N, C-alpha and C positions, 0 to 999 in steps of 0.2 A: 608606527601605519600597516607594517607587516602583521604585528601582531592582531590587530584590531580587526583584518580581515579574518584573519584564524577565527578570530572571537567569532563572528561574524559567519560566516562556513559553518563554525561546531554548530550555532546557536540555532540555524536553520535548520541542521540536520540533525539535529533532537528531536525538533520541533513537525519534523515529517516522519520522524518514527512513533513520536507521540499520539500525532492524527492515525498512521497503520494502526497503532493495538490497538486503541479506539475503537477503529474500524472494523477489523480482526474479531474482535471482542464482540458486537453487532450479530456477526453470521452463528447460524444455527450449527446445533455439534457436526451434522453429516457434512455439511460444507465445510469446518473447518477442520476436520480428518484427511477431507479429499484434500485439500491444498496443503495439508500438512505434510501427508503421505508424497503428492504432488512436486512440491516445491524445496522440502526438509530433508526428506528422503530419498527424493529423485529417482522414487517409482514411476514407473509405467505405467498408464491408464489402464492398461487389462489388467498387469500385476496388482493395481487396486481393487480392482472387479474382484478379480479374484477372491483376495483377501474377505473385501466385502460380502459374498456370494450375489450378487447382480452382476449385468450383464455391462462391459466396455463403454455402452454409448449412453445407461445411464450416469455413468463414472462424469463421462463431455461432458453431459448438458451439469451434473452438481458445478463442476469445477468451470465449465462457463457462465453459471448464475449468482457464482458466490466471488466470481470474479467482478461483473458485473455491479454486482451489491458493492463491491469495494471501490470500486470509481465512482459511483455514484454517493456514497456515504465519503469520500474523499473529498469528490467534487475537481474542479481545475478552475483556475484562472486564462481569461484570453490570452493567448501568446500576441503580441505585438513588439511592432520593432528589434526583433530579435529576441527577447525575453523568452526565457524557458519556463514554462508551462511548472507554477510551483502547488502544492497541496495548500491548501487556506493556513495553517498555521504555518507552515515557513512562509508566506508572503507576508503573516502578519508578525515574525518575527524579525522578516525584513524592514517593515514598515518602523520596527522597534528602536531599531539598531543606526536608522537613519535620524532619530530625532538627537537635534543639537544643541533644546533647551537649557 
């Protein structure tokens, strides 16, 4: 029983990562670069702005727009009765693992 729980958790996480990768690929190159510098390289918005030769407010807007697009692309499921909100793929994976046919 413990192994099944681990597999379910792993398959749900894998589905979420696949969703995230697909959503990230849908971004423009400018948005990808800003998020990469901001979250993977941990640069400040000011440092990114200096690197790209634009104002910090431009980078702030790009980051905000990129994150909003990711959220729209990933979507969410409604939370109810204490269930956490999951990406659509994670939800599908959870439904698949509950099938006992």
